[in-house]
N, C-alpha and C positions, 0 to 999 in steps of 0.2 A: 076720131076713132070710132069704128063701126061698133054696135051693140055686141055683136060675137067677140070682137077683139077686147071690149070692156068687160065682158062676161069672163073671158079667159083670165084677164088681168085681175079681176077679183078673186076668182077661183086660186090662182097661184098666191096671191096675198093671203087667202085664207089658209092655205096648206102651210104656209110660214108659221101664222100666228097658232092655228090648232096643232101644228107639229111640236112647237114649243110649249104650248101652255094647255094642251088637251082640249076636249070638247067642253068641259065644264068652265076651264078658265079662259077659253078663246071668247073674245067679245066681237060684237059687229062693230063697235067703235075702234077697237084694236086693228081689225081687218081693214077699215075704212083708211085708218091713218097709214097702214102698210102699204095700201094701194094708192094713197093720195087723192082720195076722193071723199065725199060726204057719206056719213053714215046712213043718211036717208036714201042716198041712191043704193047702197048696198042692200038695204031692207026692200026698197022698191023692186030691185030686180030679182031677189031671191024669196022674199016674203017672211022667212024666218032663219035663224041660226041653224036649226036642225036641217032645214032645206039645203042651206049652204054646205053644212058639214056633209051631208049626203052626196052632193054635187062634188065635192073634193074626193070622197071616196070612189066614187064612180070613175072619175078622172084617172085616179091612181090605178084603179082595177083595169081600165082601158088601155093605158100605156103599158102595164105590165104584160098583159095579154098580147098586144101588139108587138112589144119587144121581144117576147119568147117566140111568137110565130115568125118573127123576122129571124131569129137565131136558127130556128127549125128550119127555114128555107136554105140555110146556108150549111147544113149538115152534109158532110162528103158520103158519097155512096158507101154503104157497108159500115157507117161509123159505129163504133162501140157504144155501150151505155156511159163508160167514163168520158169518151171523147164527146159525146152529146151533153153531158153535164157540164164539161168545160166551156163549151160555146155558150151555153145558156148562162153559166156562171159570169161569163164575162159579160153578157147582156145586162144581167142583173147589176153588177158593178157600175154599168153606164147608167142604169135606171136609178141608182140611189145617189148619184150626184144631186139629185133634187132631194135634199134632207128633209123639207116639208113634207113631200109627198109620202116618203118613207115613214116619217113619225106619224103622220096623218093615218096612215094605214094601221100602224099599231095602235093608235087611239080608237079606230073604228073596231078593230078586233077585241078591244077591252069593252065594248059596249053591247056584248052579247046579252046581257039582261034586258036591254032596251026593246020595247015591242016593236019600234020602226027601224032602229039601227041594227038591232041584233039579226035579224033575217038577213039585212043587207050584207052585214060582215060575214055571215055564213056563206051566202051565195057568192060573194066575192072570193072568198078562199076557194070555195069548191069550183068555181069557174076557172081559175088559174090551175088548180090540181087537175082538171080534167084535160086542159091543154097539154100539160107535162106528162100526164100518163098516158093519153091518147093520142095526140098529135105528135109528141115527141117519141111516142112508142116505148116509154121506160116501164110502163106496167106500174101496178099499185105499191108494191114494196119499194122499188127504187126511187119512184117519185116521192114517196113519203120520206125516204132517206135525203133526197134533194130538197125537199122542203124544211126538214130539220135543220140541215146546214144553213139554208136560207134564213130562218127565223133567227138562229144564233148570230149571223151576221148582223141582223137588223137590230137585236138586242144590243150587241156590242156597239154598233153605230149610233143607237139612241142613247146610250150612257156614255158616248164619246170615249170609248176605250182607248181610242188612237191618242187622247191627250196624255194617256199614262204610259206610253210606248217606252219611254225612259226605264221603266220598271221592268226588270227581266221577265217576271210572270206575265205581265201584260203582253209584252213582245212575243212570248211564247204562244200564249193563247191566240194572239191576232194571227202570227205566222201559221199555226196549225190549222185554223179556221179558214183563213183566206187563201193560203198557198200561194201560187204565182201572182194572184190578182192583188195581193197585199199592198205593194206600194202605189199602186193606181188607186185603190178605195182610199187609202190614207190621205193622199193628195186630194182627192176630191171633197173629202169631209172635213176639211179644215175652216169651213164657214163659221163665222162667229156667231153667237146668239143674237137675238134682236137687241137694238140699241134701246136705251132708255127712253128715247124721244117717241119711240113707237110702241110703247107698253100701255 
């Protein structure tokens, strides 16, 4: 495996661990176990847990931007704001198939107090906001509404609200939030948490 492939493998393993356990609870040992490599190799490649967490956040940011830009390239001529949001919403649904990256982003956003991770979290959020506001042409108010719905989806998925879909209130909340992408998202997010062997 090339060094670049190994790096990607570690970042994806780290996304799983940080996504479930957060920045404070995620350890390089757990990440190494998830990746099937030694802890020493993880540390040698990234230098520190903070650096690895930052790399996971950057990967999530880059994939989000790329996914939205791809969606924007598929806007039909004369698309309305609602149509644009629908197309980007479907792109977001595909993005959150990687539950680890979704949850790692939420963990990054919770590090606003951190002198290193806080600025990264803010710039990550603003970078994606600029794409939606400017490149998708939604303007600040509509873009903010789109982000509000996206963050609600993220929070519902983070707490695994889909596991409570038998509860009528949970089903109603999911249906109202997700709309026509609901079955697709729920199917994507049925991944079990980390097994005990990888903790």
